[in-house]
N, C-alpha and C positions, 0 to 999 in steps of 0.2 A: 438260795432264795428262801425266804421265810414262807412256809407253807400256808400260814394264815392269810397272807396277802395275795396269794395266787388267785383265788376266785375273784377277788375284788379287781385285781389288775386285768385278768382275762375279760371280765365284764366290761371294764372301761375300753379295752382294745376292741371288743366286739362292737361297742357303740361307735367308736372311731371308724371302724370298718364301714359301718352303715353310713356315717357322715361322708366318707370318701365316695361311696357309691352314689350318695345324694349329689355330691359335687359333680360327678361324672354325668348324672342325669341332667343337672342344670346346664352343663356345657352342651350336651346333646340337644336340649330344648332351646338353646340359644338365649338363655337368661342374661340379664343385664350384668355386665362385667363386674361392677361394684358388688352386686349381690353374691356372685361367685367368689370374688376375692374375700369378702367378709366370711364366707363359709370356710374358705381355705385357712384364713387366720384362726378360726375356731378350731379346726382340725389340728393345726400346729400347736395351739395352746393346750389342747387336750393331750397331745403326745408329750408335751413338755411336762404336764402334770404326772403322767405315767413315768417319765424319765426321772422326775424328782422322787417319786415313791420308790423306784428301783434303787436309786442312789442312796436314799435313806436306809433302805433294807440292807444294802451292801455295807454301808458304814456301820450300821447297828449290829451286824452279825459277822460278816466275813472279816472286816477290818478289826472289829472288837475281838473276835476270836484269835486273830493273829497277835494282837497286843497282849491278851491274857495268856496266851501260850508261852510267851517269853522267848519264842524262837525268832531270833534276830533276822535270819534268812527269810523266813516266811513274812515277817513284818516288812522287810525291804521289797519282797515280791509284790505284796498287796499294795504298798505305797506306789511302786513303779507302775502297776496296772492302772491305778487311779490317775496318776499323773499323765500317762499315755492317753487315757480316755479324755481327760480334760484338754489335753493338747489337740486331739483330733476334733473336738467340738469347737475349739477356738479358730479353726481354719476356715 
């Protein structure tokens, strides 16, 4: 993981954690379902943005390093990891 991105991603995840606690409070308070669902969608979108940043980081560093290394075995391993990840997310 790129160290420069770490504080930014951790900050985003801390905000998402707060959003999730807010959703729990909304449910405890008996808030209107559509309001709760709207907040759940916002949490999912925020997590998707973190996921995208992590994927960019992985492609820009881990995958790129494997390509630059010229090590065919490492390139295959990195490609396989990425394919497995994408397969899991498609389920």
